[in-house]
N, C-alpha and C positions, 0 to 999 in steps of 0.2 A: 679508111684505114684507121684503127683505133689503137692507142697504146695504154698499157696498164699504169695505174698510178704507182709512182715510186715508193716502195715500202721497205724501210731498213729491217734487216734480220729475216726476211722471207727468202730471198735468193740473192745471187751475185748482181751487182750493178756493173754495167759496162759504160765507160765514158770515152767517146771518140772526139778528138780535137783535130781540125783541118787547118793547116797553116799554109800560106802562100810562100813563094820562093824568098821573100824579104823577111819572113817571120811574123807576118801580121796574121792574127787569128781570124779565120773566116767563119768557121762553124764550131759549135760545141754541142754535143748530144750526149745526154745522160739518160740511159734507159735500163730496164730490167733485162735479165738474160734472155727471157723468152721473146722479148721485142727486138732483139738486136738484129735478126735477119731482116726485119722490115726497115731498120735504120740503114743498113747496109744497101739495100735496093734503092732507097731514096738518095743516098749520097752517090751511088753509082750513076743514076740518071741525072743528078744535078750537075756533077762535075765531068760527066762524059767519060767515065772510066770503062774500059773494055773488059767486063767481067761477066761471067755467066753464073748465076746463082740458082742452084737446083734445090728443091725441097726434098727431103728424104721421103716424104709421102708419095711422091710420084713413082718411086721405084719399087713400091711394095708388090707389085705384079710379078716382078721378076726375082724376087728373094730366093725362091726355090732352086734357081739356076747356080747360085754361088757355091 
């Protein structure tokens, strides 16, 4: 899994900070907008969050039914 180099002025930057219950910073991720789904998948696996992340690409087959 590769991430794009952070470039100012190209697109939005997303910063995600994870704190524990006592206010200690555990993780800090800064990434480009297009890489944010990858970061969410990594954090979901690392912290055991019960989330399902679907890519829009998977649903292209059924777009005609909407």
